Every structure is written in C-alpha cells, then in structure tokens.
C-alpha positions, 0 to 999 in steps of 0.5 A: 361354823361361822359364815361370812355374810358380807355383801359379795362386792364389799371386798371390791369396795375395800380394795378400791378405797385402799387404792384411791387412798394410796394414790392420793395420800402423798398429794397436796390437798388442792391436787387431791380435790382436783383428782376427786372432782375429775373422777366424779365428773367422769363417773357421773356419781349422783349426789346423796341428795339427788332424789326422784321428784314425786309423780303428779297425782293421777288425773292431775291436769297437765300444764307447764309449771311456773318458774316458782313451781319447778324443782330447784334442780330443774330450774338450774338445769336450764341455765347450766346446760353444757357446763361440766359437773365439776364447774357447777360445783365450783360455781355453787361454792363461789356464789356464781350463776350461769347468768352472772357468767354469761357476759364473759363466757359463751355458755350453752355451746359445746366448747365454752370460750372467753367472750368478754368485751375486755379483760382487766389490766392496764399493761400487756402483762396485766392483761395477759395475766387476766387472759390466762386465768379467764381462759382457764375458767372457760376450759374449766366450765367446758371440760372440768379441767382448767387447761388451755393449749399454747395456741388458745392462749396466744390467740386470746392474748392477741385478741385482747392486745395482751401478747408480748412475744419477747416476754411471754415465756418469762412472765409465765415462769417468773410472774405467773408460775404460782397460778399457771403451770405448764409450758408451750408443749403441755399447755397451761393449767390453773393451779389452786391459787390460779383458780382462786384468783380467777374466781375473784376476777370474775366476781369483780367483773360481775359486780361491775355489770 
C-alpha cells in the first residue's frame, strides 16, 4: 500500500496558502502589497539572501572592522536602527538612505517624526498637502503603516502654518482624496498614490540639500 511521505506540516502550508490567496485575490494590487508587507514586518520573515556571515579564523587578531570591511547589512543596520522593516524595503526601492532622510525625519528615536525646517507649498492648502504626505512617511518609517491621527496632522499643520480650519475637511475630501484616505475619527492613511507622491517630494527635498 502506498505511503504518503509528505512532510507533516505540508498540509498546514497548503491551507495557509489557500487562506491568504482567498483573502487577497479581490483586493487592488496596491492593497495586496501593503497587506503582505505589513504581515512580513510583524512576522519578521527573513529574506532569502539573509545568510550567516563566516566566522573569523581561529587565532585571528580581534580588531574593529573598517567601514569598507564590514558586511553591507551590518553597515546599513547602523543607519536604519528604529526604521520599520517595511519602510527599509521602501527606501531600497526608492533609492533613499537614512542619511538622505535624516534632515527631514527624526531617525533613531522610538517614534519617528517630521522635523523638516519647512515643507513645500506657497499656500496653506499646498503646505497642508505636503504635511499630510510627509507625516504619513514619518509614521511609515516608524511603524510600517503610513497613518496619522487627526491630532497629529493638525499639530503638524499648525507648526508649518498649513492649517486652515474652514477648509481642512474640504481639502481632504475634494483635493487630496486620491492620496490620503480616512477622516477625523479614523485618522488619515496614505494611499498607494499618496506614498508615491510623498516619495517624490522627499527626493526633491533631498536633492536640494
């Protein structure tokens, strides 16, 4: 009689694959990517190319490695401490580094925030647009989710002279809806387009420094 020699956990893997597929198949591609990146960050799934570094030969003299001798991953870890794994992947895709982001965000602290001296925009509406996108990136760097509360958004708008109480909600609903989703109760989350446009703002700011 034939014997099923598949690993005992293979059925569990197939079940998990089916569940994940069913949950994602009806979502937009951008939403699918956000869900997968968030789960990846929560589970700390190692990258396929994460390999252990070779141990030094016995008797090798202990000394600090020069920057040029350190493994690339170790060198990046110095600059990316405190940045969410999801955001690190976004930085790599976007050609951004911790050094290029540091003039605009408070890297290296528990809650990364927007610290740029000023934001783009001649009018309050334009500055509000920049603040919402950049605050979303600050949250993305810190938590892996580009979402801020109404209080956080309002305080940042006040700081950058971008708060127009009479038109705040209208701008969100009519002008920024494709980039920023949500409301006062739920908070504001960058859409895929919002994340893309925020990335372009940061690249423009970085190129000017």
